[in-house]
GUNU-196143 format. One line per field, with one value per residue (C-alpha): residue number from 1; residue in one letter; x, y, z. Coordinates in nm, 2 decimals, m for minus. Example, Ala and Ser with C-alpha at 12.3 -4.5 7.8 and 13.67 -1.06 7.14 Angstrom:
BEGIN
resi = [1/2]
resn = [A/S]
c1 = [1.23/1.37]
c2 = [m0.45/m0.11]
c3 = [0.78/0.71]
//
This chain:
BEGIN
resi = [1/2/3/4/5/6/7/8/9/10/11/12/13/14/15/16/17/18/19/20/21/22/23/24/25/26/27/28/29/30/31/32/33/34/35/36/37/38/39/40/41/42/43/44/45/46/47/48/49/50/51/52/53/54/55/56/57/58/59/60/61/62/63/64/65/66/67/68/69/70/71/72/73/74/75/76/77/78/79/80/81/82/83/84/85/86/87/88/89/90/91/92/93/94/95/96/97/98/99/100/101/102/103/104/105/106/107/108/109/110/111/112/113/114/115/116/117/118/119/120/121/122/123/124/125/126/127/128/129/130/131/132/133/134/135/136/137/138/139/140/141/142/143/144/145/146/147/148/149/150/151/152/153/154/155/156/157/158/159/160/161/162/163/164/165/166/167/168/169/170/171/172/173/174/175/176/177/178/179/180/181/182/183/184/185/186/187/188/189/190/191/192/193/194/195/196/197/198/199/200/201/202/203/204/205/206/207/208/209/210/211/212/213/214/215/216/217/218/219/220/221/222/223/224/225]
resn = [M/S/R/R/R/L/A/A/L/A/L/A/V/A/V/P/L/A/A/P/P/L/A/A/Q/G/R/P/L/T/A/S/L/A/V/G/A/A/E/H/R/V/D/A/G/D/G/V/E/Q/S/T/G/A/Y/L/S/G/E/L/R/R/A/V/L/P/W/L/E/L/R/L/R/A/A/G/G/A/L/S/A/R/S/D/G/A/A/D/R/T/L/S/E/G/E/L/V/A/A/T/T/P/L/P/W/L/T/V/T/A/G/A/R/S/R/R/Y/A/S/D/L/G/D/Q/R/W/L/G/A/T/L/G/A/E/S/R/V/A/L/L/G/D/A/V/Q/G/L/V/H/L/A/V/M/P/A/A/T/V/T/D/H/P/R/P/S/V/A/L/G/A/G/A/G/V/E/V/R/R/D/R/L/S/A/A/V/V/Y/A/F/E/R/Y/D/F/A/P/T/L/R/L/R/D/G/V/T/V/R/R/L/E/Q/L/A/T/L/G/V/R/A/S/V/R/L/G/K]
c1 = [0.02/0.17/0.17/m0.08/m0.35/m0.29/m0.26/m0.66/m0.75/m0.67/m0.88/m1.22/m1.24/m1.12/m1.45/m1.70/m1.48/m1.54/m1.90/m2.07/m2.46/m2.34/m2.25/m2.64/m2.71/m2.55/m2.18/m1.96/m1.61/m1.32/m1.02/m0.67/m0.34/m0.04/0.33/0.58/0.98/1.05/1.35/1.45/1.72/1.92/2.21/2.30/2.63/2.84/2.70/2.37/2.28/2.06/1.85/1.61/1.35/1.01/0.71/0.33/0.09/m0.31/m0.59/m0.96/m1.24/m1.57/m1.79/m1.93/m2.14/m2.28/m1.99/m1.74/m1.52/m1.25/m0.94/m0.73/m0.35/m0.06/0.24/0.58/0.89/1.27/1.51/1.87/2.19/2.29/2.56/2.87/2.72/2.37/2.21/1.97/1.65/1.31/1.00/0.66/0.43/0.03/m0.22/m0.55/m0.73/m1.09/m1.17/m1.44/m1.53/m1.68/m1.64/m1.70/m1.31/m1.19/m1.15/m0.96/m0.83/m0.70/m0.56/m0.26/0.02/0.31/0.65/0.94/1.28/1.41/1.81/2.11/2.21/1.86/1.53/1.39/1.02/0.84/0.46/0.27/m0.06/m0.15/m0.35/m0.39/m0.62/m0.67/m0.80/m0.96/m0.94/m1.14/m0.90/m1.15/m1.44/m1.48/m1.29/m0.96/m0.88/m0.53/m0.48/m0.29/m0.23/m0.08/0.01/0.14/0.22/0.28/0.33/0.57/0.79/1.11/1.35/1.66/1.59/1.38/1.08/1.13/1.08/0.94/0.73/0.57/0.42/0.27/0.14/0.04/m0.11/m0.34/m0.64/m0.85/m1.19/m1.47/m1.77/m1.64/m1.28/m0.99/m0.63/m0.37/m0.03/0.10/0.39/0.42/0.74/0.74/1.06/1.14/1.37/1.53/1.65/2.04/2.21/2.59/2.76/2.93/3.23/3.33/3.18/3.03/2.66/2.47/2.11/1.95/1.73/1.52/1.32/1.12/0.98/0.71/0.60/0.38/0.07/m0.27/m0.55/m0.88/m1.24/m1.58/m1.74/m2.16/m2.40]
c2 = [0.04/0.33/0.64/0.84/0.59/0.51/0.86/0.88/0.55/0.75/1.09/0.87/0.69/1.03/1.20/0.92/0.88/1.23/1.27/1.37/1.17/0.86/0.92/1.04/0.68/0.51/0.45/0.66/0.80/0.70/0.91/0.78/0.96/0.78/0.83/0.63/0.51/0.34/0.15/0.04/m0.20/m0.29/m0.58/m0.60/m0.80/m0.53/m0.53/m0.44/m0.04/0.08/0.40/0.51/0.81/0.93/0.92/1.00/0.83/0.96/0.72/0.75/0.47/0.46/0.18/0.27/m0.04/m0.30/m0.52/m0.32/m0.04/0.17/0.29/0.56/0.60/0.87/0.82/0.98/1.05/1.11/0.82/0.90/0.69/0.44/0.27/0.28/0.28/0.39/0.78/0.99/0.96/1.04/0.80/0.84/0.65/0.62/0.33/0.25/m0.07/m0.22/m0.42/m0.72/m0.88/m1.24/m1.34/m1.14/m1.16/m1.17/m0.91/m0.97/m0.69/m0.58/m0.28/m0.07/0.09/0.34/0.45/0.67/0.68/0.97/1.07/1.25/0.92/0.90/0.85/0.46/0.40/0.12/0.00/m0.32/m0.46/m0.61/m0.91/m0.96/m1.07/m0.89/m1.04/m0.90/m1.12/m1.00/m0.95/m0.75/m0.78/m0.54/m0.27/m0.42/m0.64/m0.79/m0.72/m0.96/m0.86/m1.10/m0.97/m1.01/m0.79/m1.05/m0.77/m0.52/m0.36/m0.17/0.14/m0.05/m0.37/m0.71/m0.79/m0.92/m1.31/m1.30/m0.98/m1.04/m0.82/m0.90/m0.71/m0.74/m0.48/m0.38/m0.15/0.02/0.14/0.38/0.49/0.70/0.69/0.42/0.38/0.17/0.05/m0.15/m0.29/m0.37/m0.53/m0.60/m0.80/m0.84/m1.07/m1.07/m1.31/m1.37/m1.18/m1.15/m0.85/m0.68/m0.52/m0.83/m1.08/m1.21/m1.38/m1.10/m1.14/m0.84/m0.82/m0.52/m0.47/m0.15/m0.22/0.05/0.08/0.35/0.50/0.54/0.76/0.69/0.92/0.75/1.08/0.95/0.72]
c3 = [m0.01/m0.06/0.16/m0.10/m0.05/0.32/0.36/0.14/0.35/0.69/0.59/0.46/0.81/1.04/0.90/1.01/1.34/1.44/1.29/1.59/1.50/1.59/1.92/1.91/1.79/2.10/1.92/2.17/2.05/2.28/2.27/2.45/2.49/2.62/2.74/2.80/2.74/2.38/2.31/1.95/1.90/1.54/1.50/1.14/1.22/1.37/1.69/1.80/1.79/2.08/2.09/2.35/2.47/2.52/2.30/2.30/2.12/2.09/1.98/1.86/1.85/1.75/1.69/1.29/1.32/1.57/1.53/1.37/1.56/1.38/1.53/1.41/1.57/1.58/1.76/1.78/1.98/2.00/2.05/2.15/2.03/2.37/2.21/1.93/1.58/1.66/1.57/1.73/1.54/1.55/1.49/1.38/1.30/1.21/1.19/1.07/1.22/1.18/1.51/1.56/1.88/1.79/2.15/2.49/2.60/2.22/1.96/1.63/1.41/1.06/0.95/0.80/0.95/0.85/0.99/1.02/1.14/1.06/1.14/1.01/0.82/0.64/0.68/0.68/0.61/0.71/0.59/0.64/0.68/1.04/1.15/1.53/1.82/2.15/2.45/2.83/3.14/3.46/3.77/3.99/3.78/3.50/3.77/3.69/3.38/3.22/2.85/2.63/2.23/1.96/1.61/1.26/1.02/0.66/0.44/0.60/0.37/0.48/0.31/0.16/0.34/0.15/0.32/0.68/0.70/1.03/1.17/1.49/1.74/2.14/2.48/2.78/3.08/3.31/3.28/3.51/3.47/3.62/3.44/3.13/3.23/3.21/3.29/3.19/3.21/2.85/2.74/2.38/2.18/1.82/1.66/1.30/1.13/0.81/0.56/0.56/0.31/0.17/0.26/m0.02/0.14/0.33/0.18/0.51/0.53/0.78/0.95/1.05/1.36/1.49/1.75/1.91/2.29/2.45/2.78/2.90/3.05/2.89/2.97/2.80/2.84/2.64/2.50/2.41/2.51]
//
């Protein structure tokens, strides 16, 4: 999916997400804001390059049909180099997700994501589809719930690299709810493995491994009935 198509799709969804009549029809809008820490690691055969920093993300969720919820999320942060060979970079991403709940404890998701790492060495852009599953487990009734999610990214593309042979995501957290408000602590982890390639400068076969981990606090409010 090209960046133009992804932007057009996000715009097409943002309009119904923001439309006020849906709230009056019993389809509330949920707005979330999360802050936390992110760690990015890359091993391309010359040791691990590590960068860490703070990030901020926002998300809107709206049920557009009784069985379908749309989610629009944007996130960004500044990552500072923490190892030799790493570079300071900024992280920005946007994601559009459709979700359905076939069982009270299970939500299935499908979406598209765009991510960009920008540094003095150049930009790296990621585009791809995501397929996932989410589950909620009651810990203290409905007031406190455990969160678990798993995802695969079967069609990821990366600037100047082949597609990853393995692209997985997982996460867990705890959420506290009270009336229209909720707060959660969430950990998320993504892992990307690339097929071995021959490095031209020395004829050595190397395998690129990349991961992104985040730990954050999220606050949400439900608007409408």
